[in-house]
C-alpha positions as CSV (number, residue, x, y, z in Angstrom):
1,M,164.0,14.7,109.5
2,E,163.6,13.3,105.6
3,S,160.4,14.6,105.4
4,S,161.8,18.3,106.4
5,H,164.0,17.5,104.0
6,R,161.2,16.8,101.5
7,Q,159.1,19.5,102.8
8,L,161.8,22.2,102.0
9,L,162.4,19.9,98.8
10,E,159.0,21.2,97.7
11,E,158.2,24.5,99.4
12,L,161.5,25.5,96.9
13,A,160.2,24.1,94.0
14,L,156.7,25.7,94.8
15,L,158.6,29.0,95.0
16,R,160.8,28.4,92.3
17,S,157.6,27.8,89.5
18,Q,156.1,31.3,92.0
19,S,159.4,33.0,90.8
20,R,158.9,32.1,86.8
21,Q,155.1,33.1,86.9
22,S,155.7,36.4,89.3
23,R,159.0,36.8,86.7
24,K,156.5,36.2,83.7
25,A,153.8,38.3,84.4
26,E,156.4,40.7,85.1
27,H,157.5,40.9,82.1
28,E,153.7,40.8,80.5
29,L,153.4,43.6,82.6
30,M,156.4,45.4,81.2
31,R,155.6,45.0,77.6
32,Q,152.1,45.8,78.4
33,Q,153.1,49.4,79.8
34,K,155.8,49.3,76.8
35,L,152.9,49.4,74.5
36,L,151.1,51.6,76.7
37,R,153.7,53.8,76.3
38,E,154.4,54.0,72.9
39,Q,150.2,54.8,72.7
40,N,150.6,57.4,74.8
41,I,153.6,59.0,72.5
42,N,151.5,58.3,69.5
43,L,149.0,60.2,71.2
44,I,150.9,63.5,72.3
45,R,152.2,63.3,68.9
46,K,148.9,62.9,67.5
47,S,147.8,66.1,69.7
48,V,150.5,68.7,68.8
49,E,150.0,68.0,65.2
50,L,146.1,68.2,66.2
51,S,147.0,71.5,67.4
52,D,149.5,72.7,64.7
53,V,147.0,72.3,62.3
54,K,144.4,74.0,64.6
55,R,146.5,77.3,64.4
56,Q,146.8,77.1,61.1
57,L,143.4,76.5,60.5
58,E,142.9,79.9,62.5
59,D,145.3,81.6,60.5
60,K,143.5,81.2,57.8
61,N,140.3,82.0,59.2
62,Y,142.0,85.3,60.6
63,E,143.0,85.6,56.6
64,L,139.8,84.8,55.1
65,E,138.3,87.5,57.2
66,L,141.0,90.2,56.4
67,S,140.5,89.1,52.9
68,Q,136.8,89.3,53.2
69,K,136.7,93.2,54.8
70,K,139.1,93.9,51.8
71,L,136.9,93.0,49.7
72,E,134.1,94.2,50.9
73,Q,135.8,98.0,50.9
74,T,136.4,97.0,47.7
75,L,132.8,96.4,46.5
76,D,131.8,100.0,48.2
77,S,134.6,101.2,46.3
78,L,133.5,99.6,42.9
79,R,129.8,100.8,43.9
80,T,131.0,104.4,44.6
81,S,133.2,104.6,41.2
82,E,130.2,103.1,39.4
83,N,127.5,105.7,40.6
84,T,130.3,108.5,39.9
85,L,130.6,107.2,36.5
86,R,126.3,106.6,35.7
87,S,126.5,110.4,36.8
88,V,129.1,111.2,34.9
89,L,127.5,109.2,31.9
90,A,124.3,110.4,32.1
91,N,125.2,114.6,33.0
92,S,128.3,114.4,29.5
93,P,126.8,116.8,26.6
94,D,128.6,114.1,24.9
95,T,127.8,111.0,23.2
96,I,130.1,108.3,24.7
97,I,130.1,105.2,22.9
98,C,131.6,101.8,24.3
99,V,132.4,98.9,22.5
100,D,134.0,95.2,22.7
101,R,136.4,93.2,21.5
102,D,134.4,92.5,18.7
103,H,133.9,96.1,18.0
104,R,129.8,95.9,18.5
105,V,128.4,98.6,20.5
106,I,127.0,97.6,24.1
107,Y,126.1,100.8,25.6
108,M,125.3,104.4,24.3
109,N,124.6,107.4,27.1
110,R,122.6,108.8,24.5
111,P,122.3,108.6,21.1
112,I,124.3,110.9,18.5
113,A,123.0,114.6,18.3
114,G,120.8,115.0,15.4
115,Y,120.0,111.3,15.0
116,H,117.2,109.1,16.4
117,S,117.7,106.2,14.3
118,G,120.5,104.3,12.9
119,L,123.6,103.4,15.3
120,T,122.4,101.0,17.8
121,I,123.7,98.5,20.6
122,G,124.6,95.4,19.0
123,N,125.9,97.3,15.5
124,H,129.4,97.1,14.5
125,L,130.7,100.5,14.9
126,C,133.6,100.5,12.3
127,D,130.2,100.8,9.5
128,Y,129.7,104.3,10.7
129,V,132.8,105.4,10.9
130,V,134.0,107.5,8.0
131,A,136.5,105.2,5.7
132,D,139.8,106.5,5.8
133,H,139.7,106.3,10.0
134,H,138.4,102.7,10.4
135,D,142.7,101.9,10.4
136,L,142.8,104.5,13.4
137,Y,139.6,103.0,14.5
138,H,140.7,99.4,14.8
139,Q,144.0,99.7,16.4
140,A,142.5,101.9,19.2
141,V,139.7,99.2,19.7
142,E,142.8,96.8,19.7
143,E,144.8,98.9,21.9
144,V,142.0,99.3,24.6
145,F,141.9,95.5,24.9
146,T,145.4,94.5,24.5
147,S,146.8,96.8,27.0
148,A,144.3,97.4,29.0
149,R,143.9,101.4,29.2
150,S,142.0,103.6,27.4
151,S,141.8,105.0,24.6
152,Q,140.4,108.3,22.8
153,V,138.9,108.0,18.8
154,E,137.2,111.3,17.6
155,T,136.0,110.7,14.1
156,R,132.9,111.5,11.9
157,V,130.3,109.0,11.7
158,H,127.9,109.1,8.9
159,L,124.1,107.9,9.9
160,S,121.1,108.2,7.7
161,G,118.5,110.0,8.7
162,A,118.3,113.3,10.8
């Protein structure tokens, strides 16, 4: 009986030891499960964030495509306007002169009628405008560059040589 009692105590001690090991293993598994759950949650969050970024990129790409189409339409319209302007300038019977902000000639569609020398691209147009119209000429040019609206000045020019 004593040996069976001792045997029972040994088995009980063994069972208690195995129970402790089992609980330790169970706690370790639960800890790992919790870590895996947290990792999965983080992965899901990242996936959602990446989906949002992907959607935003797709939206931006669509906007860029629309902008590119508008730009192409604008460029086509600009080419058409440029061709029309070129045709008008080439076929106009009047001399049309364009000046920059410094009042220097940057374009002339043709020489002034009756004069084959004198006013050329790069010259300061004011040097050829009659003196009593200088202020009117300067005001008109400044107004164009300030307001971005066209202006027209009618004056006499004095050129040497016919």
